[in-house]
N, C-alpha and C positions, 0 to 999 in steps of 0.2 A: 504493499499499499504506500503510495507516495506521501510525502510529508504534508503537502497542502491539503490533500484529500483527508488525511487522517485528522489534521487539525480541524477541518470542517466538521468531521464526525464528532470529535471531542467537544467542540463548541456547542453543536446541536444537542448532544447528550447532556452536557452540563446545564443547558438552558431548561431542558425537560426536567432534569432531576431537581432544579431549584424550584419547580412548581409543585413538587410533592409535599405532603404534609410533614412538618418537622416532628421529631420524637426525641425525647431526652431519656438517657439512661444514666442513673446515678448522677443527675444534675448536668450531664454533658450532652450536647446534640449528637445524635448518630450521624455519620457521614451519609449524604444522599447519593453518592457515586462511589462505586467500588471497582478498582482495576485489578483484575486477577492476572498474575504473571503466568507465563508458560514458557518452558525453555525452547520449545519448537516454534510456537506461534507468536511469541513476543521476545525476540532475541536480544533486545536492548531495552529492558525494563527501566533502567535509569533514565533514559531519554523520555520515555513516557511520563515518568514521575516528575520530571522537570516542568512538564506542560500541564499537569493536572491542576485544577482550580483548588485554592486553599479550602481546607475542610474535607476534601475527598479522601479516600483511603486506598492504600496499596495492599493487596493480599499476595504476599511473596510465597510462592509454591516452589520449593527447591527441588523436590523429587530426589532427595539424596546426592545432589551435586556435590562434588569435592570441594568446590569453592563457595559453598552455600554461606558460611559465616562471613567471608569477604564481601560477597555480593549483598548479603543482608545488611551489613554495616554501611555499605555505600547507600543503600536505600534508606536506612535509618538517618544518615546525614541529610539527605535530600529532604526527607519527611520533616525533619526538625526545622530545616531552613525554610521550607515552603508552606509550613502549617498543615501538614498531611497527618493522617493516622496510618500506622503501620502494623498490619496483622501478618502473622506467619501461618502458613498452612500445615496443619497435622502435627507439627513437631515442637512440643513444649521446650525441649532443651535448646533448639535453635532459637526460638522466640526469646528465651532468657539471655542467650549469648549475644544477640544483636539488640537487646533492650527494646524489643517490640512493645507496642501498646495492647497486644492481645493476640488472639489465635483464631483461626477458622478451622473447624473440624469437618471431615467427611462424616456421612451418616454412620459409617461403621464404628466410629469412635464416640458415639453419643453417650455410651456408658461411662466414659472417662470425664465427662464434663463436671459432674458434682465435686470430684476430687480436685479438678483443676481450679474450680471456683473457690474452693476452700484455701488452696495454696496461693492463689493469685486473685484476691478479691477485687482488685482494681482493673484487672484485664477486661477488655471488650472481647466477648467470646461469641462467635457466630458459628452456625452449623448448617450443613447443606441438607436439603430435603427435596425429594423427588415426587412427592405425593402427599395427600392429606394425612395418611397414617404416619408417615415418617415425620412429617412436620409436627404432629402432635407429640411424638416421642422426643423430638428435639426441644419442643416448648416445655414439656414436662420435666426434662433434665435440667432446665434453667438457662437455656441459651438467651443471650441478649437480643439476638435477631436470627432469623432464618433466611438462607439464601436458596430460593426455590428455582429449580431448573429441570429440564429446558422449557422455557415458555414458548419460544419459537423454534423452528428448525435450526439446528446448529451444526457447525463443522467440527465439534469436539468429537474425538473418536469414541468417547465414553457416553455420549448423549443418547438417551432413549427417546421415545416418541414424545413430541412436543405436547405440552399441557394445554396450550392455547390461552387466550385472555380469559375465557370463562373458567377454565380449570385453575388458573392462578387466582382468580377472584374467590372461588370456593375455598381455597386454602387460606386466603387472607381472613375470610369470614369464619373459618373454622378454628382459628387459634387466636389468643390474645397477644401473642408475640409479634413484634414488628417483622415484616417481610420484605426482602429484596427480591427483584426479578433478574434472572440470568438466563442466557441461552438464546442466541439469535437477536439480541437487543442491539439495535443500530439506530441511526438517526431516523431511518424511514419506518421503524416499528415502535420506537419508544413512546410516541405520543399516544399509541393505542393503550398504554398502561396507566394513563393519568387518572382514570376514574375507577381503578381497581382496589385502592386503599393501601398500595405498597408505600413504603417510606423511602425506597431508594432503587436505583438500577445499577446492575453490574454488567461488565463486559470484559472481554479479552482482546480480540483483534480490533474491534471498533474503536478502541482508544490507543491503538498501537501507533503512536505518532513517530 
C-alpha cells in the first residue's frame, strides 16, 4: 500500500473512530482506534505508530520474534512520545519487559485473565472474541474490552466467516463490556459501524502507513 493511500485510510478511520461513544475504564478513556501489528502484513509497525493520532493504541503482536523486546521498546518510546497506548499480544512477560500499558489476549487465554488482573491491576486488558458465546466468556473473565472479529471479510489467514454488522450488533447488545470491531475494517466499511454501539475500531493493513 502506498504511503499516500495509507495515510488517507488512517485519516478516514481516525475520523470515524472519533465519532464513536467514549468509554472510561478506571477513569481513563479507552482508545477509539487500535492498530494491530503483524510481522507479515505490517512489516514496519514503527512507521505506522509514528502516524497514529494521539490517544490511539498499538497492539504489538511479536509471535515469538527473536527481536521482540527490542522492537517492543522502540514502540514504547514512540507511544510515550506521541501519546499512544501500547498493548502486547498474548505475552505478559514481554509486556513487562517493554513496560507496556497492558495486554491483548486471544480467546484461548481467557482463563488467565483473572490472575493477570490481580498481578497487574492497572493494565488495560482486552480479549479477542469471535462470537457471542466467547464474548460472554471474555466479559465474565473481567476483560476491559472485547475485540470482536471478523466483522467483514478479512485477509487474515485465521479469519473465519464474517459476522456482519448485524452479528456485531448482537454481540454488543449481549454483553456489558465495551466492544471493538476488527476484520475488514477500512475507510469504505467503517462508517457502517457507527450505529452498532462499539467504542472503537481496530485494523491491521488499513493503518499500514
